[in-house]
Each structure stands twice: as structure tokens, then as C-alpha cells.
N, C-alpha and C positions, 0 to 999 in steps of 0.2 A: 577587242583594239590585241592582242595574243597574237591571236588564232591569224589577226591580217598582218603581223608586221612577219610573222614567220613564212607566209607566200613571199613580201621583197626580203627572204635573209639577204638575200647576196647584194642585196644594194647598203647594207651594214655599213659599210666600209667606207660612201661613197656620200658624200655632201647633201645627204636628204636630209630634213625635219619625221621627225612622227606623222603628226599631221599630218601631212604627203600619202601616205599612206591611206589615208583616206577618201582619199579624191583620188585617186586613182583607183580604186574601188568603182564611187562612180562612175568616173568614168568608162568606164570596163561597163560595165550596165549600160549605159546610154551609143553604147559602142557596137556589143554586144544587139541590142535591140534596135542597131539603124541599116546596123550588119544585111541585116534584113530584109530593108527594102533596096539600101546600097549596098555593092560592093566593095566593102568596107577594106575588109583583110580576107582572108579567103577562107572558107565558111572548115574546113580543117582546120588552125593555127585562131579562129576562132572562139575553140569548147575551152573553158573555164582556166586549168592550169596552163593549159598551151599558152594564155595570149598572156597572161604575167610575164611570162620568164621571158615570150616571144618578145614579145611586141613592148611592155610596156613598162620592162627592170633593162629591155638591149636599147628601149630609146634612152632612158633615165643615165645612165650608164657614161653618156660623153658631158652627162652636167659639167665634170672636173675641169674642160679644156675651153670652157665657154666662157671668155671674156663677157664676166659681170660690172664690168664701167664703165661701158656704152648705154649709145638709146637705143642704139636695135639691135636685133639679133633675126636672120631672113634664112626665115627656112623653104628651099624653094624644090616644089613640085610636095607640098603637105599631104595629100589625099587623105585620111580617114585623123591625122594631126598626129602623126608619128617622123621624128621625132616633135613637133613645135608643141602638141598643145603637154603634152609631159613636161617638156623643162618648161613652159611660162603654166603650168603647177605647180611646178619648185619653187621659181624662181617669187610668187605670189608667198609663199610659204615661206620665204625668206629672204622676205619683207622687198624687194629687192624690185627696184619698177622700170626698169629695161622693158623695151614693146618687145611682143615677137609679130611679126608682120612672117603671116601666112598667103604664098603665092602657089593657085591652086584655079590650073583654066576651067577646073568642071562646074557646071553649076551645079549637082546636086550634091555636093563633094564641100562644096563652097559653103552656102545653108545649111548643112552639118556641122563643117568648124567655126560657123558663124552664131549660129544657136547652141549647143556646146562650149564654147566663151563668153556667152548672157547667163549659162546654165552653169555656167562654176567660179563666174568674173570673176574672167583671166585678161589680160594686160594684151586683146593682139590684134591685132588690124591683118585683115585677111582679103587680099588683093587677088580678086579674081579676073587673069590673065596668065598669059604664058610670059612664063620665065624670058625665056626670046626673045620675047622683044618688047621686051625695060628697056630703059637707054640707062646712063649715070648712073645706075642705085648707088646706095651709100646702105657700110651696117658694119657693125663692128665681127661675130657672128656669121660666118653660113654654115646653115646643116645641108644634108643632101642624106634621106636612108631610102632604099629600093629606089634610085628615082632614073638615072640616067649609066652611065658607064662612064669611070673615070677621067678615059680624057676630054670627051665631055664635058663637066660639069666641072674643070679647068678652063677650055675655052671658052665660056658662059660667063666664070668670074672672073675671067685674061678681061675679055669685051663689057660684057657687062657693066660689071663694078667700079664703079673709080677707088673709091679705098673701100677699104673691111683691116679685121684684124686677123682673125682668120678660118681655114675651111676647115669642120671637122664629115670626114663617109664613113664609113661601113664600111670596109670589106671581108669577099665570104671564101671558101676556099682556093678561085685563083687567081687570091687577088694579090700575094705574093711575086705571083706569072704577070699579071697585068700592073703593078707596080713597076717592078725590071720594063716592062713594058714601055709604057711613058713615062716615065727617064728619060728614055734616047733621046726625045721633043719636048719633052718638060721639064722646067730647074724650076725647085722649090725647097721647103727648108721643109720638112719632118717629121712627126715623134708615132714613135706605134704605141700603139699599147691595147693585150691581148683582151678580149672582148671576154665580160662575163657570164654571157649565158652560151657563147660555143665555143668548143674545143679550137673549129678550123679558119674564125675568122678574128679582126679588132679592126682597129678604129684609126686611124690615119689624121692628124694633127698637120694640118698643112699652110703653109703662110709663105709671100713671098712667090709668089707662083710669076713665069720670067716661060718663056714659049722659048727654040733653042733654033741658033737659026738654020 
């Protein structure tokens, strides 16, 4: 167990119970195995040490922004379950019953998400659909990682969600510039938090999205 804890030491100040790391390890095994057949993550980041920091820890760090009092959390464009599956594993281990909706239009990736959820006994619902075609959606927290550019995600949430608590986005090294540009056309409250996995990245916690005239 100590060896496993060491691998996830970056999460020591987050709200993540120790048992969660064992399930993270199970997920890493499943992800690597299936990645040989379908392209869930890049071959480069599928390597053992890289996969944990780059994908698992990076996804898990959003837990402090997740609204734990809602009925639904939505991962738009879930892909290989990052961050949706990771957040669902944490919720299971903190005994929280909120359901995570995983939107993924790819048949193969949706099948992967369903099988993984069953294997890890997670409270998820996999929705094989293009999120842009879904209407009148309701959610607590909405999450997006490596999905679409910031203005596109804002437009999606503004148009397709009738209610939500907050939107969490992962911003890369050009994030500050993108944020500045986006604020010319969009108005929203936001909080920034430096990423624990990358010097150049930050998390954006967004509320009250409005379009500027």
C-alpha cells in the first residue's frame, strides 16, 4: 500500500481516501489493456509512471470544485473516462451517491466506459450521444477535459443546459491568453487554481455564464 500511496503523493492534500488509489490502479490496468485495441489515450502517455500523473492525478484534482450535493455530475466528451470515471471512483469511496453522466459519441469508447463502470461498480450512466445534440440538460457540476476550446464549451453549456451549478475546465499553457480573449464575448464568474501536475496549466471553475451583446 505504501508503494501505491507514493505514486499518488501529489493528491495528499486533496479529498481522496486511501482506498481510492487501489481502484485507480485497477483502472490504470483496464485502461492500458483496452488502449491496445482502441485509442483511449496516446501511446506515449500510456506508460506506467506517465499515465498516473498525466491522466489519473490530473483528473482527480478537480474533486475540490465538484458540487457534492447535486444528483448528477456531467462529463461532456468523456473519452476514456477522464475525468468522469476518476471522479466516480472518488465519489464511491467517500460514500457519495451522486451519479456521473458520461457523454461519449463513439461506440467503442462508450462500450469501454460501460464495461469499466460495471467492473468497478461505479454509479455512472453512459450516454452514447453527441452532447451538442442534447437539449434541456440539468446537472450539478459539468466537467470537460481535452474536449473543445473554451468558447465552444461555454456556448454548449449556455445553450444546452437549463440548469447547472458550475463548469470545471482544464486549461493548458495558452490558457491565460484564451481566457482573456474569451472574456471579450462571454461574461462569467470564475476561480483559477494552479494544476498540481503541470507548471503551465490551471483549472478553471466557472459559474453564471452569460453571453455579451
